[in-house]
C-alpha positions as CSV (number, residue, x, y, z in Angstrom):
1,M,0.0,0.0,0.0
2,K,1.5,3.3,-1.1
3,K,1.7,6.1,1.4
4,I,-1.0,8.7,0.8
5,K,-0.9,12.4,1.8
6,I,-3.4,13.6,4.5
7,L,-4.6,17.1,4.4
8,D,-6.3,18.8,7.3
9,C,-8.7,21.6,6.4
10,T,-10.2,22.3,9.8
11,L,-9.5,26.0,9.9
12,R,-10.8,26.5,6.4
13,D,-13.9,24.2,6.2
14,G,-14.7,24.6,9.9
15,G,-14.9,28.3,9.4
16,F,-18.3,28.0,7.9
17,Y,-19.6,27.7,11.4
18,N,-17.7,30.5,13.2
19,K,-17.0,32.9,10.3
20,W,-13.3,31.8,10.3
21,D,-12.9,33.6,13.6
22,F,-10.9,30.9,15.5
23,D,-9.1,31.8,18.7
24,L,-5.5,32.3,17.7
25,D,-4.2,30.2,20.6
26,A,-6.5,27.4,19.5
27,A,-5.2,27.6,16.0
28,K,-1.6,27.6,17.1
29,D,-2.3,24.5,19.3
30,L,-4.0,22.8,16.4
31,V,-1.1,23.5,14.0
32,A,1.4,22.2,16.6
33,S,-0.7,19.0,17.2
34,L,-1.2,18.4,13.5
35,N,2.6,18.6,12.9
36,K,3.1,15.8,15.4
37,S,0.1,13.6,14.2
38,G,1.5,12.5,10.8
39,V,-0.7,14.9,8.7
40,D,1.2,16.1,5.6
41,L,-0.6,19.3,4.6
42,I,-2.5,21.9,6.6
43,E,-5.0,24.2,4.8
44,L,-5.1,27.3,7.0
45,G,-8.0,29.0,5.4
46,Y,-9.2,31.0,2.4
47,K,-7.7,34.0,0.7
48,S,-10.8,36.1,-0.1
49,P,-11.5,39.6,-1.5
50,D,-14.8,39.8,0.4
51,R,-14.7,43.0,2.6
52,N,-18.5,43.4,3.0
53,R,-18.9,41.9,6.4
54,F,-16.8,40.7,9.4
55,Y,-14.9,37.5,9.0
56,G,-12.0,36.2,11.1
57,L,-8.3,35.8,10.2
58,F,-8.7,32.5,8.4
59,K,-11.0,33.9,5.8
60,Y,-8.1,36.0,4.6
61,S,-5.0,34.0,5.6
62,N,-2.9,37.0,6.0
63,E,0.8,35.9,6.1
64,K,1.7,38.8,8.4
65,L,-0.5,37.2,11.1
66,L,0.4,33.6,10.3
67,S,4.2,33.7,10.7
68,F,3.9,31.4,13.7
69,V,3.5,28.4,11.4
70,R,7.2,28.7,10.4
71,E,7.9,27.2,13.8
72,Y,6.3,23.9,12.7
73,S,8.0,22.6,9.6
74,Q,6.9,18.9,9.5
75,C,3.8,19.9,7.5
76,E,3.4,22.0,4.4
77,Y,0.7,24.7,4.3
78,A,-2.0,25.5,1.8
79,F,-4.6,28.2,1.3
80,M,-7.8,28.0,-0.8
81,I,-9.4,30.4,-3.2
82,D,-13.0,30.2,-4.3
83,A,-12.6,30.6,-8.1
84,K,-15.8,32.6,-8.7
85,E,-14.5,35.4,-6.4
86,F,-11.5,35.9,-8.6
87,I,-13.0,35.6,-12.1
88,D,-13.6,38.5,-14.4
89,G,-15.8,37.4,-17.3
90,E,-14.4,34.0,-18.1
91,E,-10.8,34.6,-17.1
92,P,-9.0,35.0,-13.8
93,D,-8.8,38.6,-12.5
94,Y,-5.0,38.8,-12.3
95,E,-4.9,42.2,-10.7
96,L,-7.3,41.1,-7.9
97,L,-5.2,38.0,-7.4
98,D,-2.0,40.1,-7.1
99,E,-3.7,42.1,-4.3
100,H,-4.1,39.0,-2.2
101,V,-1.4,36.4,-3.3
102,L,2.3,36.7,-2.5
103,P,4.9,34.8,-4.4
104,E,5.5,31.4,-2.8
105,S,9.1,32.5,-1.9
106,E,7.7,35.2,0.4
107,S,4.8,33.2,1.8
108,V,4.2,30.7,4.5
109,F,2.2,28.7,1.9
110,S,3.6,26.3,-0.7
111,W,0.2,25.0,-1.9
112,V,-2.9,26.6,-3.3
113,R,-6.2,24.9,-3.8
114,I,-8.7,26.2,-6.3
115,A,-12.3,25.4,-5.4
116,S,-14.5,25.6,-8.5
117,R,-17.7,24.3,-9.9
118,A,-17.7,22.8,-13.4
119,I,-19.3,25.9,-14.8
120,H,-16.2,27.9,-13.9
121,A,-13.6,25.3,-15.0
122,G,-12.8,27.2,-18.2
123,A,-10.8,29.7,-16.1
124,A,-8.7,26.9,-14.5
125,P,-5.9,26.9,-17.0
126,G,-5.4,30.6,-16.4
127,F,-5.3,30.1,-12.6
128,I,-2.8,27.2,-13.0
129,R,-0.5,29.4,-15.1
130,Y,-0.7,32.2,-12.6
131,F,0.0,30.1,-9.6
132,K,2.8,28.2,-11.3
133,E,4.5,31.5,-12.1
134,K,4.1,32.4,-8.4
135,G,5.9,29.1,-7.4
136,Y,3.0,27.2,-5.9
137,R,2.0,23.6,-6.2
138,I,-1.7,23.5,-7.2
139,C,-4.8,21.5,-6.5
140,F,-8.1,21.9,-8.4
141,N,-11.1,21.0,-6.2
142,L,-14.1,20.2,-8.4
143,M,-17.1,21.0,-6.1
144,G,-20.4,19.2,-6.1
145,G,-19.0,16.0,-7.5
146,S,-22.2,14.0,-7.0
147,M,-24.0,16.5,-9.3
148,V,-21.4,16.4,-12.1
149,P,-22.4,13.9,-14.9
150,D,-19.6,11.7,-16.1
151,E,-19.4,13.4,-19.5
152,E,-19.0,16.7,-17.7
153,L,-16.3,15.3,-15.4
154,V,-14.4,14.0,-18.5
155,R,-14.7,17.4,-20.1
156,V,-13.1,19.1,-17.1
157,L,-10.4,16.5,-16.8
158,E,-9.4,16.8,-20.5
159,L,-9.4,20.6,-20.1
160,L,-6.9,20.3,-17.2
161,E,-4.7,17.4,-18.4
162,G,-1.2,18.6,-19.3
163,K,-1.7,22.1,-17.9
164,G,0.7,21.7,-15.0
165,L,-1.9,20.8,-12.3
166,D,-0.5,18.8,-9.4
167,V,-3.6,17.3,-7.9
168,F,-7.2,16.9,-9.2
169,Y,-9.8,16.7,-6.4
170,I,-13.3,15.4,-6.5
171,A,-15.3,17.0,-3.7
172,D,-18.4,15.2,-2.3
173,S,-19.9,18.6,-1.3
174,Y,-23.3,17.2,-0.3
175,G,-22.2,14.0,1.3
176,S,-24.0,12.1,-1.3
177,F,-21.4,9.5,-2.4
178,Y,-21.5,5.8,-1.6
179,P,-18.3,3.8,-1.8
180,S,-19.4,2.5,-5.3
181,D,-19.7,6.1,-6.5
182,V,-16.2,6.9,-5.2
183,R,-14.8,3.8,-7.0
184,R,-16.4,4.7,-10.3
185,K,-15.4,8.3,-10.1
186,M,-11.8,7.5,-9.2
187,K,-11.5,5.0,-12.1
188,L,-12.8,7.7,-14.5
189,I,-10.4,10.3,-13.2
190,R,-7.5,7.9,-13.4
191,K,-8.4,7.2,-17.1
192,H,-8.4,10.9,-18.1
193,F,-5.9,12.6,-15.8
194,T,-2.3,11.6,-15.2
195,G,-1.5,13.7,-12.2
196,L,-2.2,13.1,-8.5
197,T,-5.8,12.7,-7.3
198,G,-7.5,13.7,-4.1
199,V,-10.9,13.4,-2.4
200,H,-12.8,15.8,-0.1
201,L,-15.6,14.0,1.7
202,H,-18.6,15.2,3.7
203,D,-20.3,13.0,6.2
204,N,-24.1,13.6,5.7
205,Q,-24.8,9.9,5.4
206,G,-22.1,8.7,7.8
207,L,-20.2,7.3,4.9
208,A,-17.1,9.6,4.8
209,Y,-14.8,7.0,6.4
210,A,-16.0,4.2,4.2
211,N,-15.7,6.4,1.1
212,A,-12.1,7.3,2.1
213,I,-11.1,3.7,2.3
214,A,-12.7,3.1,-1.1
215,A,-10.7,6.0,-2.5
216,I,-7.5,4.6,-1.0
217,E,-8.2,1.2,-2.5
218,E,-8.7,2.9,-5.9
219,G,-5.3,4.6,-5.6
220,V,-6.1,8.1,-4.4
221,D,-3.1,10.2,-3.5
222,V,-4.5,12.9,-1.0
223,V,-7.4,12.6,1.5
224,D,-8.9,15.6,3.3
225,A,-10.2,15.5,6.8
226,T,-11.0,17.9,9.7
227,V,-10.7,17.6,13.5
228,M,-13.9,16.2,14.9
229,G,-15.3,16.5,11.3
230,M,-15.8,20.3,11.8
231,G,-17.0,21.6,8.5
232,R,-20.0,22.9,6.5
233,G,-23.3,21.2,7.3
234,A,-22.9,17.8,8.7
235,G,-19.1,18.1,8.5
236,N,-16.3,16.2,6.9
237,L,-14.3,13.0,7.2
238,I,-13.3,13.0,10.9
239,L,-9.6,13.4,11.0
240,E,-8.9,11.5,14.3
241,Q,-11.1,8.6,13.2
242,F,-9.4,8.4,9.8
243,L,-5.9,8.6,11.3
244,L,-6.6,5.8,13.7
245,G,-8.2,3.6,11.1
246,Y,-5.5,4.3,8.5
247,R,-2.7,3.6,11.0
248,E,-4.2,0.3,12.0
249,K,-5.4,-0.9,8.6
250,Y,-2.3,-0.1,6.7
251,K,0.3,-0.4,9.5
252,A,1.2,3.3,9.1
253,S,3.4,3.6,12.2
254,H,4.2,7.3,11.5
255,I,0.6,8.2,12.2
256,R,-0.1,9.4,15.8
257,P,-3.8,10.4,16.2
258,D,-3.4,10.7,20.0
259,E,-1.4,13.9,19.5
260,L,-4.7,15.6,18.6
261,L,-6.6,14.7,21.8
262,P,-5.5,17.7,23.9
263,S,-6.5,20.1,21.2
264,I,-9.8,18.3,20.8
265,D,-10.6,18.4,24.5
266,N,-9.4,22.0,25.1
267,Y,-10.9,23.7,22.0
268,F,-12.9,21.6,19.5
269,R,-15.2,19.8,21.8
270,P,-16.5,23.1,23.2
271,L,-16.9,24.3,19.6
272,M,-18.9,21.3,18.7
273,E,-21.2,21.8,21.7
274,K,-21.7,25.4,20.6
275,Y,-22.3,24.9,16.8
276,N,-23.6,21.3,16.8
277,W,-22.3,20.1,13.5
278,G,-22.4,16.4,12.8
279,F,-24.9,13.8,11.7
280,N,-28.6,14.4,11.9
281,Y,-31.7,13.2,10.0
282,T,-32.0,16.3,7.8
283,Y,-28.3,16.3,6.8
284,M,-28.7,12.7,5.7
285,L,-31.8,13.5,3.7
286,S,-29.9,16.3,2.0
287,G,-27.1,13.9,1.2
288,I,-29.4,11.3,-0.3
289,N,-31.1,14.0,-2.5
290,N,-28.0,16.1,-3.5
291,I,-29.4,19.1,-1.6
292,H,-27.0,21.9,-0.6
293,Q,-26.3,21.7,3.1
294,S,-27.0,25.4,3.6
295,Y,-30.7,24.6,3.3
296,C,-30.4,22.3,6.3
297,Q,-28.4,24.8,8.3
298,Y,-30.9,27.6,7.6
299,L,-33.9,25.5,8.5
300,S,-32.3,24.2,11.7
301,Q,-31.6,27.7,13.1
302,E,-33.4,28.7,16.3
303,N,-35.6,25.5,16.2
304,R,-38.3,27.2,14.1
305,F,-39.1,23.9,12.3
306,N,-39.2,20.4,13.6
307,I,-37.7,17.4,11.9
308,P,-40.8,16.3,10.0
309,Q,-41.3,19.8,8.7
310,I,-37.6,20.2,7.6
311,S,-37.8,16.8,5.9
312,E,-41.0,17.9,4.0
313,I,-39.5,21.2,3.0
314,L,-36.2,19.7,1.8
315,S,-38.1,17.1,-0.3
316,G,-40.2,20.0,-1.8
317,I,-37.2,22.1,-3.1
318,P,-37.3,21.9,-6.9
319,E,-34.5,19.7,-8.3
320,D,-33.0,22.6,-10.3
321,K,-32.6,24.6,-7.1
322,R,-31.0,22.0,-4.9
323,S,-27.3,22.3,-5.8
324,K,-26.9,26.0,-4.6
325,F,-28.7,27.7,-1.7
326,D,-31.5,29.8,-3.1
327,K,-33.5,31.8,-0.4
328,E,-36.3,32.7,-2.8
329,A,-36.8,29.0,-3.8
330,L,-36.8,28.0,-0.1
331,D,-39.4,30.6,0.8
332,E,-41.6,29.5,-2.0
333,T,-41.3,25.9,-0.8
334,I,-42.1,26.8,2.8
335,L,-45.2,28.7,1.7
336,K,-46.3,25.8,-0.5
337,I,-45.8,23.2,2.2
338,L,-46.6,25.0,5.4
339,V,-48.9,27.8,4.4
340,S,-51.9,26.5,2.4
341,D,-53.5,28.4,-0.5
342,D,-55.9,31.2,0.6
343,D,-58.3,30.1,-2.0
344,D,-58.4,26.5,-1.0
345,P,-62.1,25.5,-0.4
346,T,-61.1,23.4,2.6
347,N,-60.0,26.5,4.5
348,N,-61.7,26.5,7.9
349,I,-59.8,29.2,9.9
350,P,-61.4,32.6,9.5
351,I,-59.4,35.7,8.9
352,Y,-59.2,38.0,12.0
353,H,-61.3,41.0,11.5
354,S,-61.5,43.5,14.3
355,D,-61.4,47.3,14.6
356,E,-60.3,46.9,18.3
357,K,-56.9,48.5,18.8
358,I,-54.2,47.4,21.2
359,K,-52.2,50.4,22.1
360,S,-49.5,48.7,24.1
361,V,-48.4,45.0,24.0
362,L,-45.8,42.8,25.5
363,I,-44.7,40.0,23.1
364,V,-43.0,37.1,24.8
365,A,-40.8,34.5,23.1
366,G,-39.1,31.5,24.5
367,G,-35.6,32.8,25.3
368,P,-34.1,31.8,28.7
369,S,-34.5,35.3,30.1
370,L,-38.3,34.9,30.1
371,R,-38.2,32.4,32.9
372,K,-36.4,34.9,35.2
373,I,-39.1,37.6,34.8
374,S,-42.3,35.4,34.2
375,D,-43.6,35.9,37.8
376,I,-43.7,39.7,37.5
377,V,-45.1,39.9,34.0
378,P,-48.7,40.2,35.3
379,Q,-47.7,43.2,37.4
380,F,-45.8,44.7,34.4
381,L,-49.0,44.3,32.2
382,I,-51.1,46.2,34.8
383,E,-48.6,49.0,35.3
384,N,-48.1,49.5,31.6
385,K,-51.7,48.8,30.5
386,S,-50.4,46.2,28.0
387,T,-51.9,43.1,26.4
388,L,-49.8,39.9,26.4
389,I,-49.0,38.2,23.1
390,E,-47.3,34.9,23.4
391,C,-45.1,33.5,20.6
392,N,-46.0,29.8,20.5
393,H,-46.6,28.2,23.9
394,T,-44.1,29.1,26.6
395,G,-45.9,27.4,29.4
396,F,-45.5,30.4,31.8
397,F,-48.9,32.0,31.4
398,D,-51.5,29.3,31.1
399,N,-53.6,30.9,33.9
400,M,-53.9,34.1,31.9
401,K,-57.1,33.8,29.8
402,D,-56.9,37.3,28.4
403,R,-53.7,36.8,26.5
404,E,-53.4,36.0,22.8
405,I,-51.1,33.3,21.4
406,V,-49.5,33.3,18.0
407,I,-48.8,29.8,16.7
408,L,-47.6,30.1,13.2
409,N,-47.8,26.6,11.7
410,R,-50.3,23.8,11.7
411,M,-48.3,21.1,13.4
412,K,-47.5,23.3,16.5
413,L,-51.1,24.6,16.4
414,E,-52.7,21.1,16.4
415,N,-50.3,19.9,19.1
416,Y,-51.4,22.8,21.3
417,L,-55.1,22.2,20.6
418,N,-54.7,18.6,21.5
419,R,-53.4,19.6,24.9
420,F,-55.8,22.5,25.7
421,S,-59.5,22.4,25.0
422,D,-59.9,25.7,26.8
423,H,-57.6,28.3,25.4
424,P,-57.3,32.1,24.8
425,T,-57.5,33.7,21.3
426,I,-55.1,32.1,18.9
427,I,-53.7,33.9,15.8
428,T,-52.0,31.7,13.2
429,G,-50.6,31.8,9.7
430,E,-52.4,28.6,8.8
431,V,-55.6,28.5,6.8
432,N,-57.0,25.2,8.0
433,I,-56.8,22.7,10.8
434,A,-58.1,19.2,11.4
435,N,-61.9,19.0,11.5
436,D,-61.7,17.9,15.2
437,F,-60.8,21.5,16.0
438,S,-62.6,23.5,13.3
439,E,-65.6,24.3,15.6
440,R,-63.6,26.2,18.1
441,K,-64.6,29.9,17.9
442,N,-61.4,31.7,19.0
443,I,-58.9,30.7,16.4
444,Y,-58.2,33.2,13.6
445,R,-55.6,33.8,10.9
446,M,-53.6,36.7,9.6
447,P,-52.8,36.2,5.9
448,F,-49.1,36.9,5.0
449,S,-46.6,36.1,2.4
450,L,-42.8,35.7,2.4
451,G,-40.5,38.3,0.8
452,E,-39.3,41.8,1.5
453,L,-40.7,43.2,4.7
454,K,-44.0,45.1,4.1
455,L,-46.6,46.0,6.6
456,E,-49.3,47.5,4.5
457,K,-53.0,47.4,5.5
458,E,-53.9,44.7,3.1
459,N,-50.5,43.1,2.6
460,V,-48.2,41.7,5.3
461,S,-44.9,40.3,3.8
462,L,-42.3,38.9,6.2
463,P,-38.7,37.9,5.3
464,D,-39.0,34.6,7.2
465,Y,-41.5,32.1,8.5
466,D,-40.9,33.1,12.0
467,A,-43.4,33.4,14.9
468,G,-41.6,36.5,16.4
469,M,-41.7,38.4,13.2
470,F,-45.3,37.4,12.7
471,S,-46.3,38.5,16.2
472,I,-44.8,41.9,15.8
473,A,-46.6,42.3,12.4
474,Y,-49.8,41.3,14.1
475,A,-49.3,43.9,16.9
476,L,-48.7,46.6,14.3
477,K,-51.8,45.6,12.4
478,K,-53.7,46.0,15.7
479,G,-52.4,49.6,15.9
480,S,-49.9,49.1,18.7
481,K,-47.7,52.1,19.3
482,N,-45.8,50.8,22.3
483,I,-44.3,47.3,21.8
484,F,-42.3,45.6,24.5
485,L,-40.5,42.4,23.9
486,A,-39.3,39.7,26.3
487,G,-37.4,36.5,25.7
488,F,-36.0,37.7,22.4
489,D,-32.5,36.9,23.7
490,G,-30.6,36.2,20.5
491,F,-27.6,34.0,20.3
492,E,-24.0,34.3,21.7
493,N,-22.8,33.5,18.2
494,A,-23.5,36.9,16.4
495,G,-23.8,35.2,13.0
496,M,-26.9,33.3,14.2
497,N,-28.6,36.7,14.9
498,S,-28.2,38.1,11.4
499,R,-31.7,37.1,10.3
500,M,-33.4,38.9,13.1
501,D,-30.9,41.8,13.1
502,A,-31.8,42.4,9.4
503,F,-35.5,42.3,10.3
504,F,-35.3,44.8,13.1
505,E,-33.1,47.1,11.0
506,S,-35.7,47.0,8.2
507,L,-38.5,47.5,10.7
508,E,-36.9,50.6,12.1
509,K,-36.6,52.1,8.6
510,I,-40.2,51.3,7.7
511,L,-41.7,52.7,11.0
512,E,-39.5,55.8,11.2
513,G,-41.7,58.7,11.9
514,Y,-44.7,56.6,12.9
515,G,-44.2,57.0,16.6
516,V,-44.0,53.3,17.3
517,R,-41.6,52.3,20.1
518,F,-39.8,49.0,20.3
519,R,-38.0,48.0,23.4
520,S,-36.8,44.7,24.9
521,I,-37.4,44.5,28.6
522,T,-35.0,41.6,29.0
523,P,-31.4,41.3,27.8
524,T,-31.0,40.8,24.0
525,R,-28.1,40.2,21.6
526,Y,-30.0,41.5,18.6
527,R,-28.1,44.5,17.3
528,D,-30.9,46.8,16.4
529,L,-33.2,46.1,19.3
530,K,-33.1,48.7,22.0
531,E,-33.1,47.6,25.6
532,T,-34.7,48.8,28.8
533,S,-35.5,46.9,32.0
534,I,-38.7,45.4,33.2
535,Y,-37.7,46.4,36.8
536,A,-37.6,50.0,35.8
537,L,-41.1,49.9,34.4
538,I,-43.0,48.5,37.4
């Protein structure tokens, strides 16, 4: 068995979870551990021209800040570029590349990896010439390998053959490959490309390790992995698993996976607890159906949907929209599956019609801060002459019959109705419910659509299928001028707040000059949501 090269790309692929903002001490510890473990190559991150938002160091791989890697010389170092970021028309943007790429002789890097879809492969020969002149060894990573037909794969291989490329990679971007797919693809690559080969494997179906072994048996030269599998969506081939299995199966005595254990315990296990990558039902479904993992990540945020709903939504995404995340296509699918057609003759939830205004409301969501103040909410409502609107069922206010509950989708609504036969007014986004509940008199709906935020008299459009957004829109439709929020805590990871941050920012612009006041009376991490204290208002 020939010795393969093992490439770790934790700091690059793992950055999809933390915006490449790894603690520098953790990165140094990881690099030191990897150099002792038997890994051959370390991909430290991207080089990207994107300056439109905050990303951490490893999105830009600035050599001035990475000089510490020179202390660890047992590994070579690589950076990745996303080809589409550096393409002008159909050719590489050489001036832009020069702004970000040093000659290899002045850099900590000796390898570059070009990540590209087949549609951009025409620019690859230009990239290869450019990086060869700079002195780098070069990998071309063909993304979305499971979606590339064999004839298209052959076209790309023939385009790159003889152009000076060092390694051709096939990337299982959606975790869709089975070992038989890997074997077939490897045979095809070997037939049409004489350079080295590599595989980049995602673990949506729990098959990354088996696929790596299949690739090795077919003669692959380089295998990617990440510590604890940290990577986009379900994650990657787990490095410590692969190192241990490779050492034992192929008697590779130079491999020492135990060197990674302190770094795992000190840094990466806490990261996994925080970001929760790894196998789950929806990631496997996306792998089976060649669906981009960003759909799963988006649908899993903030527990807005349960597993059956996510499964149904993923299955409903049109096939031509599955390979690349498309928010508009996702919104259309959510509406189609979870919000029934207004003109459906089976509709049995009436539209809410009332001229009664609610001047002041307290909208409560399920953030942990709500528990701390739930006992004094009744006093707050009295002192501030406010009506309580509950987002879904929090369980803290079941003795308050004069509140209103917003339950946005049918599954949560019917679960609630099964538990409570006597309940306050319910406002929903659904148009019908099971006939068992259709005779109840205090269930109403507010029609809405998904899209750019609009709060017009006859048209409510929300950017997301979200009970908090819906509740605020409902309060505004009821004429509320003073809106208090509680339990809208947000997340410690600022990136997970971006959806609601954008909503509050848009809301503030729309309502500017209307005299509507929004304040959170509990702590919040949402950037554009102003805070006060419930204790100052009683």
